[in-house]
C-alpha positions in Angstrom: -31.2 -1.2 -42.3 -27.6 -2.2 -42.7 -26.1 -4.6 -40.2 -23.4 -2.2 -39.0 -26.0 0.5 -38.3 -28.1 -2.0 -36.3 -25.0 -3.2 -34.3 -24.2 0.4 -33.5 -27.7 1.0 -32.4 -27.9 -2.1 -30.3 -24.5 -1.3 -28.6 -26.1 2.1 -27.7 -29.5 0.9 -26.7 -28.9 -2.4 -24.9 -27.1 -0.9 -21.8 -30.1 1.4 -21.4 -32.3 -1.7 -21.4 -30.0 -3.4 -18.8 -28.9 -5.9 -21.4 -25.4 -6.7 -22.6 -24.1 -6.8 -26.2 -22.1 -10.1 -26.0 -25.4 -12.0 -25.6 -26.8 -10.4 -28.8 -24.1 -11.3 -31.2 -25.7 -14.6 -32.2 -29.3 -13.3 -32.3 -28.8 -9.8 -33.6 -30.2 -10.6 -37.1 -33.5 -11.5 -35.6 -33.5 -8.4 -33.4 -32.4 -6.2 -36.3 -35.3 -7.5 -38.4 -37.8 -6.7 -35.7 -36.3 -3.2 -35.2 -36.3 -2.6 -39.0 -40.0 -3.7 -39.2 -40.8 -1.3 -36.3 -39.0 1.5 -38.0 -41.0 0.9 -41.2 -44.3 0.9 -39.2 -43.3 4.3 -37.8 -42.2 5.6 -41.2 -38.6 6.0 -40.1 -35.8 5.4 -42.5 -32.6 5.8 -40.5 -31.5 4.4 -37.1 -30.8 8.0 -36.0 -34.5 8.7 -36.6 -35.5 5.8 -34.4 -33.1 7.1 -31.7 -34.8 10.5 -31.9 -38.2 8.8 -31.7 -37.1 7.0 -28.6 -36.0 10.3 -27.0 -39.5 11.8 -27.6 -41.6 8.8 -26.9 -40.6 7.1 -23.6 -43.2 4.3 -24.0 -41.3 3.1 -27.1 -38.5 1.9 -24.9 -40.9 -0.8 -23.6 -41.6 -1.8 -27.2 -37.9 -1.9 -28.0 -37.3 -4.0 -24.8 -39.8 -6.6 -26.0 -38.2 -6.7 -29.5 -34.8 -7.4 -28.0 -36.0 -10.4 -26.0 -35.3 -13.6 -27.8 -36.5 -16.9 -26.3 -33.9 -19.6 -26.6 -34.6 -23.1 -25.3 -31.8 -25.6 -24.8 -34.0 -28.1 -23.1 -33.6 -30.9 -25.6 -30.1 -30.0 -26.9 -28.2 -32.3 -24.6 -28.8 -35.5 -26.4 -26.7 -37.6 -24.0 -29.0 -36.8 -21.1 -32.1 -37.7 -23.0 -30.5 -40.9 -24.3 -29.7 -41.9 -20.7 -33.2 -41.1 -19.6 -34.7 -43.2 -22.5 -32.4 -46.2 -22.2 -31.6 -46.4 -18.5 -33.4 -44.2 -16.1 -37.0 -44.4 -17.3 -37.0 -48.2 -17.8 -35.6 -48.6 -14.3 -38.2 -46.3 -12.8 -41.0 -48.1 -14.6 -39.7 -51.5 -13.4 -39.7 -50.3 -9.8 -43.2 -48.8 -10.2 -44.6 -52.0 -11.6 -42.9 -54.1 -8.9 -44.9 -52.0 -6.4 -48.1 -52.5 -8.4 -48.1 -48.9 -9.6 -49.7 -47.8 -12.8 -48.8 -44.1 -13.1 -45.3 -42.5 -13.3 -45.3 -38.8 -12.5 -42.4 -36.6 -13.4 -41.6 -32.9 -12.8 -38.8 -30.9 -14.5 -37.6 -27.8 -12.7 -36.2 -26.5 -16.0 -39.5 -26.5 -17.9 -40.8 -23.3 -16.3 -38.8 -21.0 -18.5 -37.6 -23.1 -21.4 
C-alpha cells in the first residue's frame, strides 16, 4: 500500500475512531504496515476494498481501532530528571533512611501505570 493511500485512509478512518490525524503523522508508517498486513490477511488489494469491507463488517472497526493504537512511553526520556534522581535525590533519601535505622526504601511512580 502506498503511503499516500494509507494517509488518505487514515484521514478518513481516524475521526470515526475518535482519533485525530495530527497524532498519527509520526507513527503512521507502523500503523500503515499493520493495516497492509491486515488487508493481505483478508485478500484485499486496495484501500478502497478495505473501506468497503469495513462498511459490511462492523466488527472490523474494533480490529482497526486496535491496529491504530501505538504505545509510546516517554518515561525514561527526560535524562535530566533521572540524573537528578541518581546523583542527588536517591542518595539523600538513602542517607535519611539509614540515619533512622531503616533498611528498605520504597518508591511509587504515578506515571508507571500507563507508560
